[in-house]
C-alpha positions as CSV (number, residue, x, y, z in Angstrom):
1,X,-56.6,22.4,-64.3
2,X,-59.0,21.6,-67.2
3,X,-60.1,24.1,-69.8
4,X,-63.2,24.4,-71.8
5,X,-63.9,27.1,-74.4
6,X,-66.2,27.6,-77.3
7,X,-66.2,29.7,-80.5
8,X,-67.9,33.1,-80.1
9,X,-69.1,34.8,-83.3
10,X,-67.8,38.2,-82.0
11,X,-65.0,39.8,-80.1
12,X,-65.8,38.0,-76.8
13,X,-63.3,35.6,-75.3
14,X,-64.7,33.3,-72.6
15,X,-62.7,30.4,-71.2
16,X,-64.1,28.1,-68.5
17,X,-61.4,26.4,-66.4
18,X,-62.0,23.8,-63.7
19,X,-59.4,24.0,-61.0
20,X,-58.8,22.7,-57.5
21,X,-60.2,19.9,-55.4
22,X,-63.7,21.5,-55.0
23,X,-64.5,21.5,-58.7
24,X,-64.2,25.3,-58.9
25,X,-64.5,27.1,-62.1
26,X,-62.4,30.2,-62.9
27,X,-63.0,32.2,-66.0
28,X,-61.1,34.3,-68.5
29,X,-63.2,37.0,-70.1
30,X,-61.8,39.4,-72.6
31,X,-61.5,40.9,-76.1
32,X,-60.3,38.9,-79.1
33,X,-58.8,41.9,-81.0
34,X,-57.0,43.5,-78.0
35,X,-56.1,40.2,-76.3
36,X,-56.9,41.8,-73.0
37,X,-58.6,39.6,-70.4
38,X,-59.7,39.6,-66.8
39,X,-59.7,36.5,-64.6
40,X,-62.7,35.6,-62.4
41,X,-62.1,34.0,-59.0
42,X,-58.4,33.1,-59.4
43,X,-57.6,30.4,-56.8
44,X,-55.9,27.1,-56.2
45,X,-53.2,27.3,-58.9
46,X,-52.5,30.9,-59.8
47,X,-49.1,30.1,-61.2
48,X,-50.4,27.8,-63.9
49,X,-53.4,30.2,-64.5
50,X,-50.9,33.0,-65.3
51,X,-48.8,30.6,-67.4
52,X,-51.9,29.8,-69.4
53,X,-52.7,33.5,-69.9
54,X,-49.2,34.2,-71.1
55,X,-49.2,31.1,-73.4
56,X,-52.4,32.4,-75.0
57,X,-50.8,35.8,-75.6
58,X,-53.3,37.5,-73.4
59,X,-52.7,40.6,-71.3
60,X,-54.2,40.4,-67.8
61,X,-56.1,43.6,-66.9
62,X,-57.8,42.7,-63.7
63,X,-59.3,40.1,-61.4
64,X,-63.1,39.9,-60.6
65,X,-64.3,38.4,-57.3
66,X,-67.7,36.8,-57.2
67,X,-67.4,36.6,-53.4
68,X,-64.8,36.3,-50.6
69,X,-64.8,32.6,-49.8
70,X,-61.2,31.2,-49.9
71,X,-62.0,28.5,-52.5
72,X,-62.7,31.4,-54.9
73,X,-60.1,34.1,-53.9
74,X,-57.6,32.2,-51.7
75,X,-56.7,32.3,-48.1
76,X,-57.0,29.9,-45.1
77,X,-59.3,27.0,-45.9
78,X,-59.7,23.8,-44.0
79,X,-56.4,24.3,-42.2
80,X,-54.6,24.9,-45.5
81,X,-53.5,28.0,-47.4
82,X,-55.1,28.3,-50.8
83,X,-53.4,30.3,-53.5
84,X,-55.5,33.2,-54.7
85,X,-55.6,36.9,-55.4
86,X,-52.7,37.6,-52.9
87,X,-50.5,35.3,-55.0
88,X,-51.8,37.0,-58.2
89,X,-50.8,40.4,-56.8
90,X,-47.3,39.0,-56.0
91,X,-46.8,37.6,-59.5
92,X,-48.8,39.9,-61.7
93,X,-50.3,42.9,-59.8
94,X,-53.7,44.1,-61.1
95,X,-56.8,45.6,-59.5
96,X,-59.3,43.3,-57.8
97,X,-63.0,44.2,-58.4
98,X,-65.3,43.3,-55.6
99,X,-68.8,44.4,-54.6
100,X,-68.6,47.2,-51.9
101,X,-70.3,45.0,-49.3
102,X,-67.9,42.1,-49.9
103,X,-64.7,44.2,-49.4
104,X,-64.4,43.6,-45.6
105,X,-64.6,39.9,-46.0
106,X,-62.2,39.9,-49.0
107,X,-59.6,41.9,-47.1
108,X,-59.9,39.6,-44.1
109,X,-59.3,36.4,-46.0
110,X,-56.7,37.7,-48.5
111,X,-55.0,40.5,-46.6
112,X,-55.3,42.8,-49.6
113,X,-55.1,46.5,-49.0
114,X,-57.7,49.1,-50.0
115,X,-55.4,50.2,-52.8
116,X,-55.6,46.8,-54.4
117,X,-59.4,46.7,-54.5
118,X,-61.9,48.5,-56.7
119,X,-65.3,48.7,-55.0
120,X,-68.2,48.2,-57.4
121,X,-71.9,48.3,-57.2
122,X,-74.7,46.7,-59.1
123,X,-75.1,48.1,-62.5
124,X,-71.4,49.3,-62.7
125,X,-69.5,48.3,-65.8
126,X,-65.9,47.5,-66.8
127,X,-64.5,47.6,-70.3
128,X,-61.9,45.1,-71.4
129,X,-60.9,46.1,-74.9
130,X,-64.2,46.3,-76.8
131,X,-66.0,44.1,-74.3
132,X,-68.3,45.5,-71.5
133,X,-68.8,43.5,-68.3
134,X,-71.7,44.4,-66.1
135,X,-71.7,43.8,-62.3
136,X,-74.9,42.4,-60.9
137,X,-75.3,42.3,-57.1
138,X,-76.9,39.0,-56.1
139,X,-76.7,38.6,-52.3
140,X,-77.7,35.6,-50.4
141,X,-74.6,33.3,-50.3
142,X,-72.7,36.3,-48.9
143,X,-73.7,39.9,-48.5
144,X,-71.8,41.1,-51.5
145,X,-72.0,38.1,-53.9
146,X,-72.1,39.3,-57.4
147,X,-72.5,37.9,-61.0
148,X,-71.0,39.2,-64.2
149,X,-73.0,39.7,-67.3
150,X,-71.2,39.9,-70.6
151,X,-73.3,40.1,-73.7
152,X,-75.4,37.0,-73.6
153,X,-73.3,35.2,-70.9
154,X,-73.7,35.2,-67.1
155,X,-70.9,34.2,-64.7
156,X,-72.8,33.4,-61.6
157,X,-70.3,32.4,-58.9
158,X,-71.9,30.6,-56.0
159,X,-75.3,32.3,-56.5
160,X,-76.7,30.0,-59.1
161,X,-75.6,26.5,-60.2
162,X,-77.0,24.4,-63.0
163,X,-78.9,22.2,-60.6
164,X,-78.9,24.3,-57.4
165,X,-77.9,27.5,-55.7
166,X,-75.4,28.6,-53.1
167,X,-75.7,27.7,-49.4
168,X,-77.5,30.1,-47.2
169,X,-76.5,28.5,-43.8
170,X,-73.1,30.1,-43.6
171,X,-71.9,33.2,-41.7
172,X,-73.1,36.2,-43.6
173,X,-75.6,34.3,-45.8
174,X,-79.2,35.2,-46.0
175,X,-82.1,33.0,-47.3
176,X,-84.4,35.9,-48.1
177,X,-81.8,37.7,-50.1
178,X,-81.0,34.6,-52.0
179,X,-84.7,34.2,-53.0
180,X,-84.7,37.7,-54.4
181,X,-81.5,37.1,-56.2
182,X,-83.0,34.0,-57.8
183,X,-86.0,36.1,-58.9
184,X,-83.7,38.7,-60.4
185,X,-81.7,36.1,-62.4
186,X,-85.0,34.5,-63.6
187,X,-85.7,37.7,-65.6
188,X,-82.6,37.1,-67.8
189,X,-83.4,36.0,-71.4
190,X,-83.7,32.2,-71.8
191,X,-80.8,32.1,-74.3
192,X,-78.3,33.6,-71.7
193,X,-75.4,31.2,-71.2
194,X,-75.0,30.3,-67.5
195,X,-71.5,29.8,-66.3
196,X,-71.5,28.7,-62.6
197,X,-68.8,28.8,-59.9
198,X,-68.5,25.1,-59.5
199,X,-68.8,22.0,-61.7
200,X,-71.6,20.6,-59.6
201,X,-74.1,19.9,-62.3
202,X,-74.5,17.2,-64.9
203,X,-73.2,19.7,-67.5
204,X,-70.6,22.4,-67.0
205,X,-72.8,25.1,-68.4
206,X,-76.3,25.6,-69.8
207,X,-78.7,28.3,-71.0
208,X,-81.0,30.0,-68.6
209,X,-83.9,28.4,-70.3
210,X,-82.5,24.9,-69.8
211,X,-81.5,25.8,-66.2
212,X,-85.1,27.0,-65.4
213,X,-86.4,23.6,-66.5
214,X,-83.8,21.6,-64.5
215,X,-83.3,23.7,-61.4
216,X,-86.1,23.3,-58.9
217,X,-84.8,26.4,-56.9
218,X,-85.8,28.6,-59.8
219,X,-89.4,27.3,-59.8
220,X,-90.2,28.3,-56.2
221,X,-92.7,31.2,-56.7
222,X,-93.2,32.6,-53.3
223,X,-91.0,33.6,-50.3
224,X,-92.9,31.5,-47.7
225,X,-92.3,28.3,-49.6
226,X,-88.7,29.2,-50.1
227,X,-88.2,29.8,-46.4
228,X,-89.8,26.5,-45.6
229,X,-87.3,24.7,-47.8
230,X,-84.2,26.9,-47.3
231,X,-84.7,28.2,-43.8
232,X,-84.7,31.8,-42.7
């Protein structure tokens, strides 16, 4: 587990933590004055994630799921069981926030109950101390994939990477939906800090302006061209 954080000139806590064999990123987002945080996509080593949270003196208030794939939320993966939100509920029970369209998949891979999950929709918000987190529905990789916008920061899961985007050839994925999600994210201000779901790029994070220059998927301007390249 490797951690990267940076100084924010305000109340916002953001920590980017690389974890697991697939170069996943999990994130802590919270409020500096209240020391309250949520964890994004807790998987692979939940015990050490919780130890890190406790060592920092944070209070965990919830878990946010970008999508239901086991490398992000735990469950059976490649014949092995990956720690995830089920382990989190065992050690430190909190509500798990997932897009309403993602809940069936999340329940299937994690065996969470309805009472564990808060269903959210695009445009909904969650307050953590004095910090407001906005949920953005960005389908394509999965039906209920979502990003989290916090001030001038975007946690993008497997929707958008520094040099690419999420796969659209998996069960439940949709190429056309991904195209429209890319168009949606392209409208964000260029100084928005992009924090992806995997460390697949040449840098762990970048601004949206930098990403638009580097990421060819964000420069495809029509759906027909997109489908030619991505299928669908």
